[in-house]
C-alpha positions as a printed NumPy array, in Angstrom:
array([[104.577,  28.002, -10.715],
       [103.09 ,  28.195,  -7.511],
       [102.235,  31.718,  -6.087],
       [101.528,  32.819,  -2.206],
       [ 97.96 ,  33.894,  -1.929],
       [ 97.874,  37.748,  -0.343],
       [ 95.019,  37.859,   2.011],
       [ 95.973,  41.632,   2.434],
       [ 95.857,  42.943,  -0.886],
       [ 93.346,  40.503,  -3.288],
       [ 94.417,  39.763,  -6.31 ],
       [ 92.658,  37.832,  -9.242],
       [ 95.556,  36.615, -10.376],
       [ 95.128,  33.175, -12.154],
       [ 91.365,  33.462, -12.082],
       [ 90.696,  36.178, -14.74 ],
       [ 88.768,  33.973, -16.746],
       [ 86.03 ,  33.289, -14.232],
       [ 82.843,  35.409, -14.497],
       [ 82.477,  36.306, -10.588],
       [ 86.666,  36.492, -10.397],
       [ 86.6  ,  38.976,  -7.67 ],
       [ 84.285,  37.267,  -5.353],
       [ 86.504,  34.305,  -6.316],
       [ 89.526,  35.718,  -5.182],
       [ 88.594,  36.72 ,  -1.983],
       [ 86.918,  33.592,  -1.479],
       [ 90.632,  32.061,  -2.134],
       [ 92.339,  35.143,   0.311],
       [ 90.047,  34.398,   3.076],
       [ 91.02 ,  30.373,   2.854],
       [ 94.841,  31.906,   3.069],
       [ 94.027,  34.234,   5.83 ],
       [ 92.544,  31.498,   7.849],
       [ 95.219,  28.679,   7.27 ],
       [ 97.674,  31.579,   7.922],
       [ 96.133,  32.602,  11.473],
       [ 95.2  ,  28.911,  12.599],
       [ 98.436,  26.908,  11.294],
       [100.677,  29.641,  10.254],
       [100.584,  27.925,   6.833],
       [101.739,  30.133,   3.795],
       [ 98.891,  29.279,   1.614],
       [100.305,  28.731,  -2.008],
       [ 98.458,  27.601,  -5.405],
       [ 99.589,  26.806,  -8.823],
       [ 97.695,  26.884, -12.125],
       [ 95.67 ,  23.623, -12.405],
       [ 97.577,  22.121, -15.438],
       [100.471,  22.552, -12.946],
       [ 99.142,  20.45 , -10.185],
       [ 97.025,  17.485, -12.313],
       [ 97.54 ,  15.353,  -9.232],
       [ 95.52 ,  17.873,  -6.522],
       [ 92.771,  18.138,  -9.187],
       [ 93.123,  14.257,  -9.871],
       [ 92.694,  13.385,  -6.404],
       [ 89.701,  16.183,  -5.757],
       [ 87.986,  14.824,  -8.62 ],
       [ 88.525,  11.129,  -7.807],
       [ 87.024,  11.473,  -4.354],
       [ 84.044,  12.995,  -5.684],
       [ 83.572,  10.563,  -8.288],
       [ 84.109,   7.58 ,  -5.747],
       [ 82.105,   9.063,  -2.771],
       [ 79.058,  10.741,  -4.385],
       [ 79.121,  10.01 ,  -8.332],
       [ 79.743,  13.762,  -8.759],
       [ 81.869,  15.494, -11.735],
       [ 82.756,  18.904, -11.476],
       [ 81.175,  20.636, -14.871],
       [ 83.509,  23.407, -14.72 ],
       [ 87.083,  24.027, -15.515],
       [ 89.862,  23.943, -12.866],
       [ 91.834,  26.987, -12.716],
       [ 94.193,  26.517,  -9.727],
       [ 95.003,  24.274,  -7.12 ],
       [ 97.199,  22.879,  -4.051],
       [ 98.108,  20.269,  -1.689],
       [ 99.7  ,  20.42 ,   1.552],
       [100.313,  18.925,   4.772],
       [ 99.354,  20.674,   8.136],
       [ 99.009,  19.029,  11.568],
       [ 98.149,  15.828,  10.25 ],
       [ 95.344,  16.433,   7.774],
       [ 96.333,  16.478,   4.23 ],
       [ 94.197,  19.276,   2.568],
       [ 93.72 ,  19.825,  -1.275],
       [ 92.11 ,  22.988,  -2.95 ],
       [ 90.787,  23.325,  -6.499],
       [ 89.366,  26.16 ,  -7.803],
       [ 87.067,  26.388, -10.655],
       [ 86.158,  28.914, -13.302],
       [ 82.259,  28.993, -12.226],
       [ 83.49 ,  30.384,  -8.554],
       [ 83.348,  27.292,  -7.184],
       [ 85.815,  26.037,  -3.915],
       [ 86.286,  22.18 ,  -3.476],
       [ 88.518,  21.375,  -0.43 ],
       [ 89.161,  17.712,   0.958],
       [ 90.063,  17.584,   4.163],
       [ 91.818,  14.215,   5.244],
       [ 93.148,  12.95 ,   8.105],
       [ 96.542,  11.256,   7.634],
       [ 96.154,   8.423,  10.638],
       [ 92.088,   8.806,  10.373],
       [ 90.435,  11.085,  11.954],
       [ 88.543,  13.556,  10.461],
       [ 87.772,  12.938,   6.568],
       [ 85.98 ,  15.617,   4.52 ],
       [ 84.988,  17.438,   1.304],
       [ 83.585,  21.21 ,   1.848],
       [ 82.296,  23.05 ,  -1.251],
       [ 82.349,  26.978,  -1.1  ],
       [ 80.465,  29.226,  -3.496],
       [ 82.102,  32.755,  -4.158],
       [ 79.391,  35.391,  -4.164],
       [ 77.601,  35.983,  -7.456],
       [ 77.061,  32.257,  -8.526],
       [ 74.401,  30.118,  -8.769],
       [ 74.533,  26.62 ,  -7.434],
       [ 76.135,  24.021,  -9.551],
       [ 73.778,  21.434, -11.327],
       [ 75.592,  18.738, -10.174],
       [ 75.787,  19.79 ,  -6.547],
       [ 72.19 ,  21.598,  -6.295],
       [ 69.816,  18.513,  -5.853],
       [ 72.367,  17.45 ,  -3.142],
       [ 73.128,  19.99 ,  -0.586],
       [ 71.881,  22.597,   1.34 ],
       [ 74.3  ,  25.569,   1.198],
       [ 74.824,  27.898,   4.654],
       [ 75.413,  31.068,   4.421],
       [ 78.491,  32.933,   6.027],
       [ 79.799,  36.707,   6.259],
       [ 83.799,  37.225,   5.41 ],
       [ 85.11 ,  40.492,   4.544],
       [ 86.704,  39.229,   2.037],
       [ 84.521,  37.456,   0.094],
       [ 81.74 ,  38.975,   0.812],
       [ 78.839,  36.037,   1.135],
       [ 80.01 ,  32.567,   1.127],
       [ 77.735,  29.688,   0.555],
       [ 78.739,  26.264,   1.703],
       [ 78.207,  22.707,   2.048],
       [ 79.977,  19.383,   3.088],
       [ 79.787,  15.848,   2.838],
       [ 81.763,  13.186,   5.276],
       [ 84.64 ,  10.92 ,   3.299],
       [ 84.04 ,   7.281,   4.009],
       [ 86.227,   5.328,   1.81 ],
       [ 90.244,   5.316,   1.539],
       [ 92.168,   7.801,  -0.528]])
C-alpha cells in the first residue's frame, strides 16, 4: 500500500531493517520535500514487493547501461510523471537510493545515486563513480553521483 512521505515528521516506517534507517528516512524525506517544493508533487512510496515494475525498470537500466547489479535488497519504490519526466526511485536496505529521471519526449535522461549518511560506497559502485557531498537538514551529509542514460527504455 502506497504511503505519503512526510518531510516534516520524518519516519523510518518501511525502512526499519536498514542499518542506517534514520539516515535513509531523512534521505527519502529530502526527496519528498524537493518534489513538493519544486513541482507541488506529493511523494509516495510502496514496499518494493508491491512495486516490482519500478524495481525492474531501474534494475534493467542499471544492468543494460553500465552492467551494474545492486547487491542490497530493495525496500521501497515509486514511479511518477512530473513535467514531462518519468521518475523512478528505489530505496535499498544498505542506505542506497537510486533514481531514474527519464524525459518522456527525449531530453534529460539520467540515473542518480545517493548514499545515506553512515553507509559505505557499495562495491558495485565504488570503482566506477566519484561521489560529491551535500548537506541536508533532513538527511545530514548525502553523497551523490550520476550517469547519463544513452539507451531507450
